[in-house]
Z-matrix of the N, CA and C atoms (Angstrom, degrees):
N
C 1 1.459
C 2 1.526 1 108.47
N 3 1.303 2 116.66 1 133.44
C 4 1.456 3 121.57 2 -178.64
C 5 1.522 4 110.28 3 -73.63
N 6 1.329 5 114.22 4 163.69
C 7 1.462 6 119.27 5 -178.80
C 8 1.523 7 112.81 6 -65.05
N 9 1.349 8 120.67 7 -42.42
C 10 1.478 9 118.86 8 178.11
C 11 1.523 10 112.94 9 -61.96
N 12 1.343 11 116.21 10 -39.78
C 13 1.467 12 118.76 11 179.56
C 14 1.522 13 111.18 12 -66.99
N 15 1.347 14 115.63 13 -37.27
C 16 1.460 15 119.20 14 178.57
C 17 1.523 16 110.94 15 -66.74
N 18 1.328 17 116.34 16 -39.47
C 19 1.464 18 119.65 17 178.59
C 20 1.520 19 111.46 18 -65.51
N 21 1.346 20 116.13 19 -39.56
C 22 1.462 21 119.16 20 177.82
C 23 1.525 22 111.45 21 -64.34
N 24 1.342 23 116.33 22 -37.66
C 25 1.461 24 119.70 23 179.21
C 26 1.526 25 111.14 24 -66.64
N 27 1.334 26 116.56 25 -40.70
C 28 1.462 27 119.89 26 178.23
C 29 1.518 28 111.56 27 -65.58
N 30 1.335 29 116.95 28 -38.54
C 31 1.459 30 120.19 29 177.96
C 32 1.522 31 111.05 30 -65.23
N 33 1.342 32 115.78 31 -40.48
C 34 1.463 33 119.49 32 179.57
C 35 1.527 34 111.21 33 -63.96
N 36 1.356 35 116.40 34 -42.41
C 37 1.464 36 119.48 35 179.23
C 38 1.523 37 111.82 36 -66.87
N 39 1.336 38 117.03 37 -37.60
C 40 1.461 39 119.36 38 178.95
C 41 1.519 40 111.46 39 -67.95
N 42 1.344 41 117.05 40 -39.26
C 43 1.459 42 119.56 41 177.10
C 44 1.525 43 111.51 42 -67.52
N 45 1.311 44 116.26 43 -32.23
C 46 1.463 45 119.96 44 177.88
C 47 1.526 46 111.10 45 -68.22
N 48 1.330 47 116.33 46 -33.96
C 49 1.462 48 119.68 47 177.70
C 50 1.517 49 112.15 48 -72.76
N 51 1.346 50 116.80 49 -26.66
C 52 1.453 51 119.88 50 -179.23
C 53 1.519 52 112.45 51 -71.52
N 54 1.312 53 117.42 52 -28.14
C 55 1.459 54 121.63 53 -176.04
C 56 1.520 55 110.50 54 -88.59
N 57 1.319 56 118.27 55 146.67
C 58 1.468 57 120.46 56 175.06
C 59 1.521 58 111.02 57 -64.47
N 60 1.310 59 115.25 58 150.95
C 61 1.458 60 120.24 59 -178.53
C 62 1.527 61 109.85 60 -73.78
N 63 1.357 62 119.13 61 116.69
C 64 1.466 63 120.50 62 -176.96
C 65 1.523 64 113.48 63 -90.90
N 66 1.315 65 118.62 64 2.15
C 67 1.456 66 121.11 65 -171.82
C 68 1.526 67 112.66 66 -78.08
N 69 1.270 68 117.97 67 -30.67
C 70 1.457 69 120.06 68 -175.14
C 71 1.522 70 110.00 69 -140.52
N 72 1.319 71 114.75 70 166.68
C 73 1.453 72 121.55 71 -179.38
C 74 1.523 73 109.96 72 -94.36
N 75 1.307 74 115.99 73 142.95
C 76 1.466 75 120.31 74 -179.26
C 77 1.520 76 110.30 75 -65.81
N 78 1.312 77 115.97 76 138.89
C 79 1.457 78 121.01 77 178.88
C 80 1.521 79 109.80 78 -120.81
N 81 1.314 80 115.47 79 -175.88
C 82 1.459 81 120.85 80 -175.25
C 83 1.522 82 111.41 81 -69.22
N 84 1.337 83 117.44 82 -26.42
C 85 1.457 84 120.37 83 178.62
C 86 1.522 85 111.21 84 -71.18
N 87 1.324 86 116.72 85 -38.35
C 88 1.463 87 119.77 86 174.49
C 89 1.524 88 111.08 87 -62.70
N 90 1.323 89 115.97 88 -37.95
C 91 1.464 90 119.59 89 178.78
C 92 1.522 91 111.31 90 -68.64
N 93 1.337 92 117.14 91 -36.67
C 94 1.463 93 119.83 92 178.28
C 95 1.518 94 111.79 93 -65.80
N 96 1.336 95 116.73 94 -29.58
C 97 1.465 96 120.95 95 177.55
C 98 1.517 97 112.56 96 -85.34
N 99 1.345 98 118.14 97 -1.70
C 100 1.453 99 121.20 98 177.51
C 101 1.508 100 114.33 99 77.16
N 102 1.332 101 118.02 100 29.82
C 103 1.463 102 121.50 101 -177.49
C 104 1.522 103 113.29 102 -105.48
N 105 1.329 104 118.15 103 1.52
C 106 1.458 105 121.26 104 -174.44
C 107 1.521 106 108.88 105 -118.38
N 108 1.321 107 115.67 106 135.61
C 109 1.460 108 122.24 107 174.21
C 110 1.524 109 109.05 108 -114.96
N 111 1.313 110 116.44 109 -174.37
C 112 1.462 111 120.17 110 -179.75
C 113 1.520 112 112.62 111 -67.88
N 114 1.323 113 117.95 112 -20.58
C 115 1.465 114 121.67 113 -179.57
C 116 1.514 115 113.24 114 -103.63
N 117 1.314 116 119.01 115 5.42
C 118 1.459 117 121.64 116 -179.84
C 119 1.515 118 110.91 117 126.94
N 120 1.341 119 115.09 118 -148.51
C 121 1.455 120 119.84 119 179.83
C 122 1.526 121 110.68 120 -70.21
N 123 1.316 122 115.35 121 139.47
C 124 1.458 123 120.06 122 175.53
C 125 1.521 124 109.54 123 -75.96
N 126 1.330 125 118.45 124 139.44
C 127 1.471 126 119.93 125 177.52
C 128 1.518 127 110.84 126 -67.42
N 129 1.318 128 116.21 127 142.66
C 130 1.460 129 120.43 128 -179.76
C 131 1.523 130 111.87 129 -69.83
N 132 1.327 131 116.11 130 -35.39
C 133 1.460 132 121.60 131 -179.57
C 134 1.515 133 107.69 132 -122.20
N 135 1.313 134 117.22 133 127.43
C 136 1.455 135 122.50 134 -179.85
C 137 1.517 136 109.32 135 -95.69
N 138 1.340 137 116.39 136 130.68
C 139 1.456 138 120.56 137 178.66
C 140 1.520 139 111.23 138 -68.12
N 141 1.310 140 116.66 139 -35.17
C 142 1.450 141 121.26 140 -177.84
C 143 1.519 142 108.37 141 -129.94
N 144 1.319 143 116.75 142 134.04
C 145 1.460 144 120.18 143 -179.58
C 146 1.518 145 112.34 144 -65.86
N 147 1.343 146 117.42 145 -20.42
C 148 1.460 147 119.99 146 178.59
C 149 1.524 148 112.04 147 -69.29
N 150 1.343 149 116.49 148 -17.29
C 151 1.459 150 119.63 149 -180.00
C 152 1.525 151 112.36 150 -72.08
N 153 1.323 152 116.26 151 -12.39
C 154 1.462 153 118.88 152 -178.16
C 155 1.523 154 111.04 153 -63.79
N 156 1.319 155 116.46 154 -35.34
C 157 1.460 156 120.70 155 -178.05
C 158 1.521 157 112.93 156 -89.26
N 159 1.332 158 118.75 157 -1.56
C 160 1.454 159 120.78 158 -178.76
C 161 1.522 160 110.42 159 -76.01
N 162 1.322 161 115.56 160 162.68
C 163 1.465 162 120.58 161 -177.19
C 164 1.523 163 111.15 162 -67.80
N 165 1.334 164 117.12 163 -35.42
C 166 1.461 165 120.55 164 -176.47
C 167 1.520 166 113.08 165 -72.01
N 168 1.324 167 118.53 166 -12.95
C 169 1.458 168 121.11 167 -178.64
C 170 1.523 169 113.27 168 -110.82
N 171 1.318 170 118.35 169 -7.66
C 172 1.465 171 121.35 170 -179.79
C 173 1.526 172 108.96 171 -79.48
N 174 1.333 173 119.56 172 126.87
C 175 1.466 174 120.30 173 179.97
C 176 1.522 175 111.74 174 -68.45
N 177 1.320 176 115.38 175 145.33
C 178 1.456 177 121.75 176 179.32
C 179 1.519 178 108.96 177 -103.88
N 180 1.312 179 115.79 178 163.08
C 181 1.456 180 121.34 179 -178.24
C 182 1.530 181 110.48 180 -77.15
N 183 1.335 182 117.50 181 158.45
C 184 1.468 183 119.47 182 179.90
C 185 1.521 184 113.60 183 -60.67
N 186 1.338 185 117.93 184 -36.12
C 187 1.465 186 118.47 185 -179.30
C 188 1.519 187 112.21 186 -66.72
N 189 1.331 188 117.79 187 -29.90
C 190 1.460 189 119.99 188 176.71
C 191 1.521 190 110.95 189 -67.28
N 192 1.324 191 116.35 190 -41.70
C 193 1.463 192 119.87 191 177.81
C 194 1.518 193 110.57 192 -66.18
N 195 1.320 194 116.81 193 -39.19
C 196 1.463 195 120.45 194 -176.91
C 197 1.517 196 111.92 195 -67.70
N 198 1.319 197 117.88 196 -43.83
C 199 1.462 198 120.86 197 -174.35
C 200 1.524 199 112.97 198 -90.38
N 201 1.312 200 118.52 199 3.81
C 202 1.456 201 120.85 200 172.10
C 203 1.527 202 112.53 201 -89.46
N 204 1.306 203 117.33 202 -4.43
C 205 1.457 204 120.26 203 179.01
C 206 1.525 205 110.40 204 -70.53
N 207 1.315 206 114.45 205 163.67
C 208 1.467 207 119.79 206 -174.28
C 209 1.520 208 110.84 207 -66.21
N 210 1.305 209 118.32 208 -46.99
C 211 1.464 210 122.44 209 -176.32
C 212 1.528 211 112.51 210 -95.91
N 213 1.311 212 117.26 211 25.52
C 214 1.467 213 120.64 212 -179.26
C 215 1.520 214 110.23 213 -71.82
N 216 1.333 215 118.24 214 143.54
C 217 1.472 216 120.30 215 178.88
C 218 1.523 217 111.11 216 -71.30
N 219 1.317 218 114.70 217 161.50
C 220 1.461 219 121.14 218 -179.84
C 221 1.527 220 108.73 219 -84.35
N 222 1.314 221 115.56 220 137.09
C 223 1.462 222 121.21 221 179.50
C 224 1.528 223 110.05 222 -97.77
N 225 1.324 224 115.24 223 135.42
C 226 1.459 225 121.81 224 176.77
C 227 1.530 226 108.66 225 -120.28
N 228 1.328 227 115.66 226 142.99
C 229 1.464 228 120.16 227 -175.77
C 230 1.524 229 111.81 228 -65.33
N 231 1.331 230 117.71 229 -37.89
C 232 1.461 231 119.90 230 -176.99
C 233 1.524 232 112.73 231 -79.34
N 234 1.319 233 118.02 232 -19.78
C 235 1.465 234 121.40 233 -178.85
C 236 1.525 235 108.55 234 -147.32
N 237 1.322 236 115.92 235 71.57
C 238 1.459 237 121.10 236 -176.12
C 239 1.521 238 109.39 237 -75.51
N 240 1.315 239 115.99 238 122.71
C 241 1.457 240 120.48 239 -178.36
C 242 1.517 241 111.82 240 -70.09
N 243 1.324 242 117.34 241 -23.90
C 244 1.467 243 119.97 242 -178.96
C 245 1.524 244 111.37 243 -67.56
N 246 1.320 245 117.53 244 -29.97
C 247 1.459 246 121.92 245 179.35
C 248 1.527 247 111.09 246 -105.11
N 249 1.320 248 117.29 247 33.24
C 250 1.462 249 121.02 248 178.81
C 251 1.518 250 111.86 249 -67.44
N 252 1.325 251 117.77 250 -22.23
C 253 1.465 252 120.05 251 179.40
C 254 1.527 253 112.19 252 -66.22
N 255 1.332 254 117.64 253 -20.98
C 256 1.460 255 119.99 254 178.82
C 257 1.521 256 112.29 255 -72.55
N 258 1.322 257 117.23 256 -14.84
C 259 1.466 258 121.03 257 179.94
C 260 1.525 259 112.06 258 -99.85
N 261 1.308 260 117.32 259 13.09
C 262 1.454 261 120.55 260 177.88
C 263 1.522 262 110.81 261 -77.72
N 264 1.323 263 115.38 262 165.76
C 265 1.463 264 120.78 263 177.19
C 266 1.527 265 110.04 264 -67.82
N 267 1.334 266 117.95 265 157.31
C 268 1.474 267 119.52 266 -178.73
C 269 1.519 268 113.83 267 -58.94
N 270 1.351 269 117.73 268 -31.68
C 271 1.457 270 119.87 269 -179.86
C 272 1.521 271 112.84 270 -85.92
N 273 1.325 272 117.96 271 4.20
C 274 1.464 273 121.86 272 179.56
C 275 1.533 274 111.96 273 -122.67
N 276 1.317 275 117.17 274 21.64
C 277 1.453 276 120.86 275 -177.75
C 278 1.528 277 110.67 276 -67.62
N 279 1.322 278 115.19 277 140.10
C 280 1.457 279 121.00 278 175.77
C 281 1.525 280 109.85 279 -86.13
N 282 1.319 281 117.59 280 158.92
C 283 1.472 282 119.35 281 177.25
C 284 1.520 283 111.53 282 -62.29
N 285 1.310 284 115.15 283 161.41
C 286 1.458 285 121.11 284 -179.89
C 287 1.525 286 109.89 285 -62.48
N 288 1.328 287 116.03 286 138.38
C 289 1.464 288 120.29 287 -176.39
C 290 1.522 289 112.01 288 -65.52
N 291 1.331 290 117.79 289 -33.20
C 292 1.463 291 120.06 290 178.75
C 293 1.523 292 111.24 291 -65.50
N 294 1.332 293 117.07 292 -36.16
C 295 1.463 294 120.32 293 176.84
C 296 1.518 295 110.60 294 -66.14
N 297 1.332 296 116.99 295 -42.88
C 298 1.463 297 120.44 296 179.99
C 299 1.521 298 111.32 297 -64.75
N 300 1.325 299 117.49 298 -39.57
C 301 1.465 300 120.18 299 177.49
C 302 1.525 301 111.06 300 -64.32
N 303 1.322 302 116.44 301 -41.50
C 304 1.464 303 119.66 302 179.89
C 305 1.524 304 111.30 303 -66.51
N 306 1.336 305 117.37 304 -39.64
C 307 1.464 306 120.81 305 178.56
C 308 1.520 307 110.75 306 -63.72
N 309 1.317 308 116.57 307 -46.75
C 310 1.459 309 119.87 308 -177.69
C 311 1.523 310 111.46 309 -66.69
N 312 1.324 311 117.29 310 -40.74
C 313 1.463 312 120.12 311 179.23
C 314 1.519 313 110.96 312 -64.16
N 315 1.320 314 116.91 313 -42.26
C 316 1.461 315 120.18 314 179.56
C 317 1.523 316 111.02 315 -65.51
N 318 1.340 317 117.18 316 -46.71
C 319 1.461 318 119.98 317 -179.39
C 320 1.522 319 111.61 318 -64.27
N 321 1.316 320 117.04 319 -39.70
C 322 1.459 321 120.42 320 -179.93
C 323 1.521 322 111.47 321 -66.32
N 324 1.320 323 116.78 322 -45.62
C 325 1.466 324 119.78 323 179.18
C 326 1.521 325 111.78 324 -68.35
N 327 1.324 326 117.19 325 -33.89
C 328 1.461 327 120.04 326 -179.99
C 329 1.525 328 111.16 327 -65.50
N 330 1.337 329 117.22 328 -49.16
C 331 1.460 330 119.65 329 -179.21
C 332 1.525 331 111.83 330 -70.24
N 333 1.328 332 117.23 331 -27.49
C 334 1.461 333 119.57 332 178.38
C 335 1.521 334 112.08 333 -71.66
N 336 1.320 335 117.45 334 -25.76
C 337 1.465 336 120.92 335 -177.28
C 338 1.521 337 113.47 336 -108.01
N 339 1.320 338 118.91 337 -19.41
C 340 1.463 339 121.29 338 -175.16
C 341 1.519 340 113.42 339 -101.01
N 342 1.322 341 118.90 340 -7.59
C 343 1.461 342 121.85 341 -179.81
C 344 1.521 343 110.40 342 -112.35
N 345 1.325 344 115.50 343 156.62
C 346 1.460 345 120.22 344 -177.58
C 347 1.524 346 112.10 345 -70.65
N 348 1.330 347 117.12 346 -34.69
C 349 1.464 348 120.50 347 -178.72
C 350 1.519 349 112.54 348 -94.76
N 351 1.347 350 116.80 349 15.54
C 352 1.464 351 122.59 350 178.85
C 353 1.529 352 112.76 351 57.85
N 354 1.318 353 115.70 352 35.56
C 355 1.452 354 120.70 353 173.65
C 356 1.509 355 116.02 354 81.55
N 357 1.348 356 118.99 355 10.06
C 358 1.470 357 119.72 356 -179.15
C 359 1.528 358 111.87 357 -68.50
N 360 1.334 359 117.35 358 -31.76
C 361 1.463 360 119.52 359 178.63
C 362 1.520 361 111.74 360 -69.85
N 363 1.318 362 117.18 361 -25.66
C 364 1.466 363 121.89 362 179.79
C 365 1.518 364 112.04 363 -99.57
N 366 1.319 365 117.30 364 23.64
C 367 1.462 366 120.70 365 -176.37
C 368 1.522 367 110.45 366 -64.48
N 369 1.323 368 116.64 367 130.78
C 370 1.462 369 124.97 368 179.34
C 371 1.527 370 113.07 369 63.45
N 372 1.339 371 117.51 370 21.21
C 373 1.464 372 118.86 371 174.87
C 374 1.529 373 111.70 372 -74.36
N 375 1.334 374 116.56 373 -30.28
C 376 1.461 375 120.63 374 175.43
C 377 1.531 376 108.50 375 -93.63
N 378 1.338 377 116.13 376 73.83
C 379 1.456 378 120.13 377 -179.92
C 380 1.522 379 109.45 378 -81.56
N 381 1.338 380 115.68 379 -173.76
C 382 1.458 381 118.81 380 -174.88
C 383 1.519 382 112.48 381 -64.79
N 384 1.337 383 117.98 382 -34.30
C 385 1.463 384 120.11 383 -179.79
C 386 1.522 385 111.30 384 -67.75
N 387 1.329 386 116.38 385 -47.05
C 388 1.468 387 120.03 386 179.26
C 389 1.519 388 111.34 387 -66.42
N 390 1.323 389 117.15 388 -36.20
C 391 1.462 390 120.38 389 -179.17
C 392 1.526 391 111.33 390 -67.05
N 393 1.331 392 116.73 391 -44.64
C 394 1.469 393 120.18 392 178.71
C 395 1.525 394 110.83 393 -66.09
N 396 1.337 395 116.84 394 -40.71
C 397 1.467 396 119.94 395 179.18
C 398 1.525 397 111.43 396 -63.06
N 399 1.323 398 117.04 397 -42.43
C 400 1.458 399 119.83 398 178.76
C 401 1.526 400 111.34 399 -67.52
N 402 1.333 401 116.74 400 -35.86
C 403 1.459 402 119.34 401 176.05
C 404 1.516 403 112.50 402 -64.56
N 405 1.340 404 117.34 403 -39.66
C 406 1.468 405 120.76 404 177.35
C 407 1.523 406 110.64 405 -64.13
N 408 1.338 407 116.85 406 -42.07
C 409 1.461 408 120.18 407 179.59
C 410 1.527 409 111.81 408 -63.23
N 411 1.323 410 116.56 409 -40.78
C 412 1.466 411 119.53 410 179.40
C 413 1.526 412 111.72 411 -67.56
N 414 1.327 413 116.83 412 -40.19
C 415 1.464 414 119.04 413 177.76
C 416 1.524 415 111.57 414 -64.98
N 417 1.343 416 117.23 415 -41.27
C 418 1.462 417 120.03 416 179.00
C 419 1.524 418 110.85 417 -66.48
N 420 1.334 419 116.76 418 -38.77
C 421 1.467 420 119.61 419 177.89
C 422 1.524 421 111.38 420 -65.67
N 423 1.335 422 116.43 421 -38.36
C 424 1.468 423 119.72 422 178.16
C 425 1.525 424 111.15 423 -66.93
N 426 1.333 425 117.42 424 -41.72
C 427 1.466 426 120.30 425 178.49
C 428 1.523 427 111.86 426 -64.80
N 429 1.333 428 115.99 427 -36.40
C 430 1.461 429 119.03 428 -179.44
C 431 1.524 430 111.70 429 -71.69
N 432 1.321 431 117.01 430 -38.31
C 433 1.466 432 119.91 431 -178.37
C 434 1.525 433 112.19 432 -76.72
N 435 1.331 434 117.07 433 -36.66
C 436 1.464 435 120.01 434 -179.35
C 437 1.520 436 112.55 435 -79.30
N 438 1.332 437 116.92 436 -38.63
C 439 1.453 438 119.99 437 -177.37
C 440 1.521 439 111.75 438 81.17
N 441 1.342 440 115.15 439 -168.75
C 442 1.461 441 119.82 440 -176.98
C 443 1.522 442 112.46 441 -72.67
N 444 1.314 443 117.39 442 -33.26
C 445 1.471 444 120.85 443 -176.78
C 446 1.516 445 112.53 444 -113.82
N 447 1.328 446 118.16 445 15.46
C 448 1.458 447 120.04 446 -179.05
C 449 1.510 448 113.67 447 -66.98
N 450 1.332 449 116.13 448 -26.99
C 451 1.461 450 118.90 449 179.00
C 452 1.520 451 112.51 450 -70.32
N 453 1.332 452 117.71 451 -13.97
C 454 1.456 453 120.20 452 -178.95
C 455 1.519 454 112.83 453 -70.23
N 456 1.331 455 117.41 454 -10.76
C 457 1.457 456 119.65 455 177.25
C 458 1.521 457 111.26 456 -67.18
N 459 1.339 458 116.93 457 -22.70
C 460 1.456 459 121.06 458 178.41
C 461 1.528 460 112.43 459 -94.04
N 462 1.338 461 117.52 460 3.97
C 463 1.460 462 121.95 461 -178.29
C 464 1.520 463 108.62 462 -103.08
N 465 1.300 464 116.32 463 138.09
C 466 1.460 465 120.70 464 178.86
C 467 1.523 466 110.20 465 -70.13
N 468 1.305 467 116.37 466 131.32
C 469 1.454 468 121.14 467 -177.61
C 470 1.512 469 112.95 468 -71.53
N 471 1.339 470 115.74 469 157.76
C 472 1.461 471 120.99 470 179.57
C 473 1.522 472 110.50 471 -78.94
N 474 1.292 473 115.81 472 138.48
C 475 1.463 474 121.10 473 179.49
C 476 1.526 475 109.41 474 -74.47
N 477 1.321 476 117.40 475 124.42
C 478 1.462 477 122.90 476 -178.56
C 479 1.520 478 108.53 477 -97.02
N 480 1.323 479 116.74 478 119.97
C 481 1.466 480 121.22 479 -179.00
C 482 1.524 481 112.01 480 -89.66
N 483 1.339 482 116.83 481 -36.34
C 484 1.461 483 121.26 482 -178.75
C 485 1.521 484 108.73 483 -115.83
N 486 1.323 485 120.07 484 105.28
C 487 1.476 486 120.34 485 -178.82
C 488 1.513 487 113.17 486 -63.23
N 489 1.337 488 118.56 487 -32.92
C 490 1.463 489 120.30 488 -178.84
C 491 1.517 490 111.80 489 -66.46
N 492 1.324 491 117.07 490 -29.93
C 493 1.461 492 120.44 491 179.26
C 494 1.518 493 110.89 492 -66.64
N 495 1.338 494 116.11 493 -33.45
C 496 1.467 495 119.20 494 179.43
C 497 1.519 496 111.53 495 -67.96
N 498 1.339 497 117.85 496 -38.94
C 499 1.452 498 120.35 497 -177.81
C 500 1.520 499 112.37 498 -80.04
N 501 1.319 500 117.93 499 -25.46
C 502 1.464 501 120.06 500 179.21
C 503 1.516 502 112.41 501 -82.46
N 504 1.350 503 118.31 502 -23.14
C 505 1.465 504 122.03 503 -179.55
C 506 1.519 505 109.13 504 -127.07
N 507 1.340 506 118.31 505 72.23
C 508 1.465 507 118.92 506 -179.25
C 509 1.511 508 113.16 507 -73.96
N 510 1.358 509 117.38 508 -26.53
C 511 1.461 510 119.25 509 -176.69
C 512 1.513 511 111.81 510 -70.73
N 513 1.340 512 117.51 511 -36.84
C 514 1.456 513 119.88 512 -178.60
C 515 1.511 514 111.56 513 -66.26
N 516 1.318 515 117.12 514 -32.75
C 517 1.467 516 119.26 515 179.81
C 518 1.509 517 111.16 516 -71.52
N 519 1.359 518 117.12 517 -35.60
C 520 1.454 519 119.02 518 -179.17
C 521 1.515 520 111.81 519 -74.42
N 522 1.330 521 117.49 520 -32.83
C 523 1.459 522 119.32 521 -179.99
C 524 1.517 523 111.51 522 -68.01
N 525 1.288 524 118.01 523 -34.11
C 526 1.456 525 121.53 524 -179.03
C 527 1.511 526 113.99 525 -84.03
N 528 1.334 527 118.76 526 0.43
C 529 1.459 528 123.75 527 -179.56
C 530 1.532 529 110.50 528 54.80
N 531 1.338 530 115.43 529 49.75
C 532 1.456 531 120.43 530 179.03
C 533 1.519 532 108.12 531 -111.60
N 534 1.293 533 115.91 532 139.56
C 535 1.449 534 119.41 533 -178.51
C 536 1.521 535 109.49 534 -117.98
N 537 1.313 536 116.19 535 160.39
C 538 1.453 537 122.52 536 179.57
C 539 1.515 538 108.33 537 -95.70
N 540 1.287 539 116.59 538 131.86
C 541 1.452 540 120.34 539 179.05
C 542 1.516 541 110.44 540 -79.21
N 543 1.327 542 115.27 541 168.60
C 544 1.463 543 120.22 542 179.11
C 545 1.516 544 110.71 543 -65.33
N 546 1.332 545 115.80 544 -35.38
C 547 1.461 546 119.59 545 179.94
C 548 1.522 547 111.46 546 -65.00
N 549 1.348 548 115.70 547 -40.50
C 550 1.462 549 118.24 548 -179.93
C 551 1.520 550 111.42 549 -68.56
N 552 1.347 551 117.44 550 -36.60
C 553 1.458 552 119.89 551 177.40
C 554 1.522 553 111.32 552 -64.51
N 555 1.319 554 116.16 553 -43.02
C 556 1.458 555 119.04 554 178.91
C 557 1.521 556 111.22 555 -64.96
N 558 1.350 557 115.79 556 -33.26
C 559 1.462 558 118.76 557 178.26
C 560 1.521 559 111.00 558 -66.70
N 561 1.347 560 115.43 559 -40.08
C 562 1.462 561 118.96 560 178.87
C 563 1.520 562 110.96 561 -65.52
N 564 1.342 563 115.93 562 -45.52
C 565 1.456 564 119.20 563 179.44
C 566 1.524 565 111.52 564 -65.79
N 567 1.324 566 116.71 565 -36.76
C 568 1.456 567 120.26 566 -179.98
C 569 1.513 568 112.19 567 -64.14
N 570 1.323 569 116.69 568 -35.09
C 571 1.461 570 119.60 569 179.07
C 572 1.522 571 110.80 570 -69.61
N 573 1.335 572 117.09 571 -33.81
C 574 1.457 573 119.86 572 179.28
C 575 1.525 574 111.18 573 -68.12
N 576 1.332 575 116.31 574 -40.96
C 577 1.450 576 120.04 575 -176.92
C 578 1.521 577 112.67 576 -82.64
N 579 1.348 578 117.00 577 -11.28
C 580 1.463 579 118.65 578 -177.29
C 581 1.524 580 111.75 579 -77.31
N 582 1.319 581 118.97 580 -29.66
C 583 1.458 582 121.68 581 -175.99
C 584 1.532 583 112.96 582 -68.30
N 585 1.349 584 120.67 583 -45.29
C 586 1.466 585 119.46 584 177.81
C 587 1.518 586 112.90 585 -62.44
N 588 1.335 587 117.25 586 -32.48
C 589 1.452 588 119.35 587 179.83
C 590 1.525 589 110.79 588 -63.82
N 591 1.333 590 117.60 589 -39.14
C 592 1.455 591 120.48 590 179.36
C 593 1.528 592 110.84 591 -66.06
N 594 1.318 593 117.26 592 -41.09
C 595 1.465 594 120.08 593 179.63
C 596 1.518 595 111.10 594 -65.64
N 597 1.334 596 117.24 595 -39.71
C 598 1.459 597 119.45 596 178.35
C 599 1.521 598 110.57 597 -63.46
N 600 1.334 599 116.62 598 -37.24
C 601 1.460 600 119.91 599 178.96
C 602 1.523 601 111.01 600 -65.20
N 603 1.331 602 117.85 601 -40.83
C 604 1.457 603 121.08 602 178.79
C 605 1.524 604 111.04 603 -65.35
N 606 1.335 605 116.24 604 -39.90
C 607 1.458 606 119.22 605 -179.84
C 608 1.524 607 111.07 606 -64.25
N 609 1.339 608 115.50 607 -40.02
C 610 1.458 609 118.36 608 179.04
C 611 1.528 610 110.94 609 -64.70
N 612 1.312 611 117.24 610 -42.12
C 613 1.458 612 119.94 611 178.80
C 614 1.535 613 111.46 612 -64.36
N 615 1.325 614 116.86 613 -38.98
C 616 1.462 615 120.36 614 179.24
C 617 1.521 616 110.33 615 -66.67
N 618 1.333 617 116.98 616 -37.02
C 619 1.462 618 119.70 617 177.83
C 620 1.515 619 111.03 618 -66.46
N 621 1.328 620 117.02 619 -38.23
C 622 1.465 621 119.98 620 177.75
C 623 1.527 622 111.23 621 -65.50
N 624 1.326 623 117.01 622 -38.59
C 625 1.462 624 119.68 623 178.27
C 626 1.525 625 111.80 624 -66.13
N 627 1.331 626 116.29 625 -38.17
C 628 1.459 627 119.32 626 178.48
C 629 1.520 628 111.54 627 -64.68
N 630 1.320 629 116.02 628 -38.70
C 631 1.461 630 118.84 629 179.32
C 632 1.532 631 111.73 630 -68.09
N 633 1.337 632 115.57 631 -37.31
C 634 1.461 633 118.50 632 -178.71
C 635 1.523 634 112.56 633 -70.35
N 636 1.340 635 116.88 634 -27.22
C 637 1.469 636 120.17 635 -179.47
C 638 1.513 637 113.57 636 -87.37
N 639 1.334 638 118.32 637 -10.32
C 640 1.460 639 120.19 638 179.91
C 641 1.524 640 110.40 639 -67.93
N 642 1.362 641 118.05 640 140.79
C 643 1.477 642 120.33 641 178.83
C 644 1.519 643 111.34 642 -71.42
N 645 1.279 644 117.03 643 143.89
C 646 1.458 645 121.49 644 -179.63
C 647 1.532 646 110.26 645 -84.95
């Protein structure tokens, strides 16, 4: 292929990427991946960086895309149908929406960059059933690995003023789900090692005094 023909092909592909995809209608999955704006699909390549802050390039939320359809149900503040999952039974809870958005965004970006056809062969493979199932598996794996008190690693520990109180009452500390920070442990250990150092210093001073008082 000659250089002019190759340049024309590259220009055609770049112009095709600049235009929104007219083949299909945007759905809630496109919105979850951040590819939909108020005017349709967001362009992959922006001609001007100032367009990033424009209304036509800002991604919209999935609920906006869902309820802008013609046959979309009406939303009421006192009984919003979009958050109907919050009224389910405790044993029928759906995974957290932030986890599902992160899973879908990661899977979409991965197949778009790791496959030769940019994920077109895997289109709609991560449907709502697979997405919810994967979210449940991730939540169960996180609960199993963290355990009942695993979340306490992100909580600031209580400052211990009396180290002896902690060792004399170990049950009270465990019942309150309080942990000792690294700083408090070092403080406790530092106090233990500080006492011998003072005694060694006194012994050295006493030895120096004995030597100075000895007759020559």
